[in-house]
C-alpha positions as CSV (number, residue, x, y, z in Angstrom):
1,X,27.0,-37.8,27.2
2,X,28.1,-41.2,28.2
3,X,28.7,-43.9,25.7
4,X,25.3,-45.5,24.9
5,X,24.7,-49.1,25.7
6,X,24.2,-51.6,22.8
7,X,20.8,-52.4,24.1
8,X,19.9,-48.7,24.0
9,X,20.8,-48.3,20.3
10,X,18.9,-51.5,19.5
11,X,15.8,-50.1,21.4
12,X,15.9,-46.8,19.6
13,X,16.1,-48.3,16.2
14,X,13.1,-50.6,17.1
15,X,11.1,-47.6,18.2
16,X,11.9,-45.7,15.0
17,X,10.5,-48.7,13.1
18,X,7.4,-48.9,15.3
19,X,6.6,-45.2,15.0
20,X,6.6,-45.5,11.2
21,X,4.0,-48.3,11.4
22,X,1.7,-46.5,13.8
23,X,-1.1,-44.3,12.7
24,X,-0.4,-41.1,14.6
25,X,-2.9,-39.0,12.6
26,X,-1.8,-35.4,12.8
27,X,0.8,-36.1,15.5
28,X,4.4,-36.2,14.4
29,X,7.3,-37.8,16.1
30,X,10.7,-38.3,14.4
31,X,14.3,-38.5,15.4
32,X,16.8,-35.8,14.3
33,X,20.3,-36.5,13.0
34,X,21.1,-37.4,16.6
35,X,19.2,-40.6,17.5
36,X,18.9,-39.3,21.1
37,X,17.1,-36.1,20.2
38,X,13.6,-36.4,18.8
39,X,11.1,-33.7,17.9
40,X,7.4,-33.8,17.4
41,X,4.2,-31.8,17.0
42,X,1.1,-32.2,19.1
43,X,-2.2,-30.7,17.8
44,X,-4.7,-29.5,20.4
45,X,-7.4,-32.1,20.8
46,X,-10.8,-31.4,19.4
47,X,-13.3,-30.0,22.0
48,X,-10.5,-28.8,24.3
49,X,-9.5,-25.2,25.0
50,X,-6.3,-25.9,22.9
51,X,-8.2,-26.9,19.8
52,X,-6.8,-25.2,16.7
53,X,-3.2,-25.0,18.1
54,X,-0.2,-27.0,17.2
55,X,2.4,-27.4,20.0
56,X,6.0,-28.3,19.3
57,X,7.7,-30.8,21.7
58,X,11.3,-31.9,22.2
59,X,12.4,-35.4,23.4
60,X,15.8,-36.1,24.8
61,X,16.7,-39.8,25.5
62,X,19.2,-40.7,28.3
63,X,22.2,-42.9,27.4
64,X,20.6,-45.8,29.3
65,X,17.2,-45.5,27.7
66,X,14.8,-47.3,28.2
67,X,15.9,-47.9,31.7
68,X,15.3,-44.3,32.6
69,X,12.5,-42.0,31.4
70,X,13.1,-39.6,28.5
71,X,13.0,-35.8,29.1
72,X,10.1,-34.2,27.3
73,X,9.5,-30.5,27.1
74,X,7.0,-28.1,25.3
75,X,8.7,-25.6,23.0
76,X,5.4,-23.8,22.4
77,X,4.0,-21.6,25.2
78,X,0.8,-23.1,26.7
79,X,-1.6,-22.1,29.4
80,X,-1.7,-25.4,31.4
81,X,-1.5,-26.2,35.1
82,X,0.7,-29.2,34.5
83,X,3.2,-27.5,32.1
84,X,5.5,-24.7,33.3
85,X,6.6,-21.6,31.4
86,X,9.9,-23.3,30.6
87,X,7.9,-26.2,29.0
88,X,8.6,-28.8,31.8
89,X,5.8,-31.4,32.2
90,X,4.4,-32.8,35.3
91,X,3.1,-36.3,34.5
92,X,3.6,-39.5,36.4
93,X,4.9,-41.7,33.6
94,X,7.8,-39.3,33.1
95,X,8.7,-39.6,36.8
96,X,8.2,-42.4,39.2
97,X,5.8,-44.4,37.1
98,X,8.2,-44.8,34.2
99,X,8.7,-48.4,32.9
100,X,11.0,-49.8,30.2
101,X,7.8,-51.3,28.8
102,X,6.6,-47.8,27.9
103,X,7.6,-46.2,24.6
104,X,7.8,-42.8,23.0
105,X,4.6,-43.5,21.2
106,X,2.8,-44.1,24.5
107,X,4.3,-41.0,26.0
108,X,3.0,-38.7,23.3
109,X,-0.4,-40.2,23.5
110,X,-0.4,-39.5,27.3
111,X,0.5,-35.9,26.6
112,X,-2.5,-35.5,24.2
113,X,-4.7,-36.9,27.0
114,X,-3.2,-34.4,29.4
115,X,-4.3,-31.5,27.2
116,X,-7.9,-32.8,27.4
117,X,-7.9,-33.7,31.1
118,X,-5.5,-31.7,33.2
119,X,-4.7,-32.9,36.7
120,X,-5.4,-30.2,39.3
121,X,-4.3,-32.5,42.2
122,X,-0.6,-32.5,41.0
123,X,-0.1,-29.1,39.4
124,X,3.1,-27.6,38.2
125,X,1.6,-24.1,38.1
126,X,-0.7,-23.8,41.2
127,X,-2.2,-20.4,40.2
128,X,-3.6,-21.9,37.0
129,X,-4.9,-24.9,39.0
130,X,-6.8,-22.6,41.4
131,X,-8.3,-20.7,38.6
132,X,-9.4,-23.9,36.9
133,X,-11.2,-25.0,40.1
134,X,-12.7,-21.6,41.1
135,X,-13.3,-19.8,37.8
136,X,-13.4,-22.3,35.0
137,X,-14.8,-19.9,32.5
138,X,-11.9,-17.4,33.0
139,X,-9.4,-20.3,32.8
140,X,-10.8,-21.6,29.5
141,X,-10.9,-18.2,27.9
142,X,-7.3,-17.5,28.9
143,X,-6.2,-20.9,27.6
144,X,-7.9,-20.3,24.2
145,X,-6.4,-16.8,24.0
146,X,-2.9,-18.2,24.6
147,X,-3.5,-20.9,22.0
148,X,-4.6,-18.4,19.4
149,X,-1.6,-16.1,20.3
150,X,1.2,-18.7,20.5
151,X,0.1,-22.0,19.0
152,X,-2.0,-21.0,16.0
153,X,-0.3,-22.0,12.8
154,X,0.7,-19.0,10.7
155,X,-1.0,-19.1,7.3
156,X,1.5,-18.6,4.5
157,X,1.4,-15.2,3.0
158,X,0.1,-15.3,-0.5
159,X,2.6,-13.9,-3.0
160,X,1.6,-10.5,-4.4
161,X,-0.1,-10.5,-7.7
162,X,2.3,-9.9,-10.6
163,X,2.5,-6.4,-11.7
164,X,1.4,-5.5,-15.1
165,X,4.2,-4.4,-17.3
166,X,4.3,-0.6,-17.7
167,X,2.7,0.7,-20.8
168,X,5.1,2.2,-23.2
169,X,4.9,5.9,-23.6
170,X,3.6,6.7,-27.0
171,X,4.9,10.0,-28.4
172,X,2.4,11.9,-30.5
173,X,3.2,11.4,-34.1
174,X,4.1,14.5,-36.1
175,X,1.6,14.8,-38.9
176,X,3.0,15.8,-42.2
177,X,2.1,19.3,-43.4
178,X,-0.9,19.2,-45.6
179,X,-3.9,21.1,-46.7
180,X,-6.0,22.6,-43.9
181,X,-9.2,20.7,-43.4
182,X,-12.3,22.3,-44.9
183,X,-10.1,25.0,-46.5
184,X,-11.0,26.5,-49.8
185,X,-8.5,27.5,-52.5
186,X,-7.7,31.2,-52.7
187,X,-8.3,32.6,-56.2
188,X,-6.1,35.5,-57.2
189,X,-7.4,37.6,-60.1
190,X,-4.5,38.3,-62.3
191,X,-6.5,40.1,-64.9
192,X,-4.0,43.0,-64.9
193,X,-1.0,40.7,-65.5
194,X,0.2,40.0,-69.0
195,X,0.2,36.4,-70.1
196,X,2.6,35.0,-72.7
197,X,1.2,35.1,-76.2
198,X,-0.1,31.9,-77.8
199,X,2.1,32.1,-80.9
200,X,4.5,34.4,-82.6
201,X,3.1,37.2,-84.7
202,X,0.0,37.7,-82.6
203,X,-0.7,40.7,-80.4
204,X,-2.8,40.7,-77.2
205,X,-5.2,43.5,-76.5
206,X,-6.6,43.8,-73.1
207,X,-9.3,45.3,-71.1
208,X,-11.9,45.8,-73.9
209,X,-13.3,44.6,-77.2
210,X,-13.2,47.2,-80.0
211,X,-16.4,48.3,-81.4
212,X,-17.7,46.6,-84.4
213,X,-16.6,43.2,-83.1
214,X,-19.1,40.4,-82.8
215,X,-18.7,37.8,-80.1
216,X,-20.2,34.4,-81.0
217,X,-20.8,31.9,-78.2
218,X,-20.4,28.7,-80.1
219,X,-19.9,26.4,-77.1
220,X,-19.0,26.4,-73.4
221,X,-15.3,27.0,-73.6
222,X,-14.6,28.8,-76.9
223,X,-15.6,32.4,-77.9
224,X,-15.6,33.3,-81.6
225,X,-14.9,36.9,-82.4
226,X,-15.9,38.5,-85.8
227,X,-14.2,41.8,-86.8
228,X,-15.7,44.4,-89.1
229,X,-13.5,43.2,-91.9
230,X,-15.2,39.8,-91.8
231,X,-12.2,37.8,-90.4
232,X,-12.8,35.7,-87.3
233,X,-10.6,34.6,-84.5
234,X,-11.3,32.0,-81.8
235,X,-10.2,32.6,-78.2
236,X,-10.5,30.4,-75.2
237,X,-12.4,31.4,-72.1
238,X,-13.8,29.7,-69.1
239,X,-17.2,31.5,-69.2
240,X,-19.5,32.9,-71.8
241,X,-19.4,36.7,-72.5
242,X,-22.4,38.7,-73.6
243,X,-22.8,39.3,-77.4
244,X,-22.1,42.7,-78.8
245,X,-22.9,43.7,-82.4
246,X,-22.0,46.7,-84.6
247,X,-24.5,49.5,-84.7
248,X,-25.9,49.0,-81.2
249,X,-26.8,52.0,-79.3
250,X,-24.2,51.3,-76.6
251,X,-20.6,52.0,-77.6
252,X,-19.1,50.9,-74.4
253,X,-16.5,48.1,-74.7
254,X,-17.6,44.7,-73.3
255,X,-15.0,43.4,-70.9
256,X,-14.4,39.7,-70.6
257,X,-15.2,37.8,-67.4
258,X,-12.3,36.9,-65.1
259,X,-10.0,39.1,-67.0
260,X,-9.6,36.8,-70.0
261,X,-8.0,38.4,-73.1
262,X,-9.2,37.9,-76.7
263,X,-6.6,37.8,-79.4
264,X,-7.6,39.6,-82.6
265,X,-5.7,39.7,-85.9
266,X,-5.1,43.2,-87.2
C-alpha cells in the first residue's frame, strides 16, 4: 500500500467522527485497527426477501481516498442479482458515479436500498435477474431460503441446567441386638432343681406336704403351714395352694404350684 496522503488521513478521521454522530439504527460501520479497513453489518430491510438476516460487509479504502471509490464486498452469502458469489457489488456509486462528495455513510445507505430494490438492468448475476423477471415467486422463495440458511443470526445456546449434586449413599445402619418384637419370655420350670436354703439349720423337703400339715392362706404371697405338733412355719410362694387338714379322707400329698418348696421345722 502506498503512503497515504495527508488529506486522506484527515478525511478518514472526519468520517469516523461523522459516523458516530449519525443514527444508523441497526446498521453498524466502524474502522478496525487499520484506518483503511472498515467492517460493518447490514440487516435485511423490513418487507424485503432478506428480512431477518444480518449481512456482514467489508470496506477497503484506497490510499488516495476520497478521490477514488472504496471497495465494498459482502462477506455473507446472499441471493441477489447485483451481488456475486464472491461478494462483489455492482452499483454505480462504487464505479463510474463515485464522487469525493460521497461518504461511507451514504454508501452503506445505498446498499440497504439495493436489497429492497435490485436493478435487473445492470445485473452481476444474469441468471438471478432472469428468474426475478420471469418467475418472481421462485426468486423470492429462494432468496428467503438463502437468508435463513446463511444470514440468520445464530441464537446463543442456553447453558445446560446445573446438575443436582449426587445424593450420598446411605448405608443401612446396623441395629443393636435386642429383644425380638412381640416376643414372650420363655419360662423354664425348675421345680426339680434344688434351691439354696434360706438360712442355716433348715432343711428343705420337696415334692409333697406331709400329712397332718395345715396350709393357711393368710395373704397373696405367704403361705402358713401348721404341723401336727402345733408349730407353724411361713413360706413364700407366688400363688395360693389348696388347704389340707388332718383327718381328711384323702391322704394324698398336696403339691405346691410352680414347684415351690415349703420349709418345715422338724
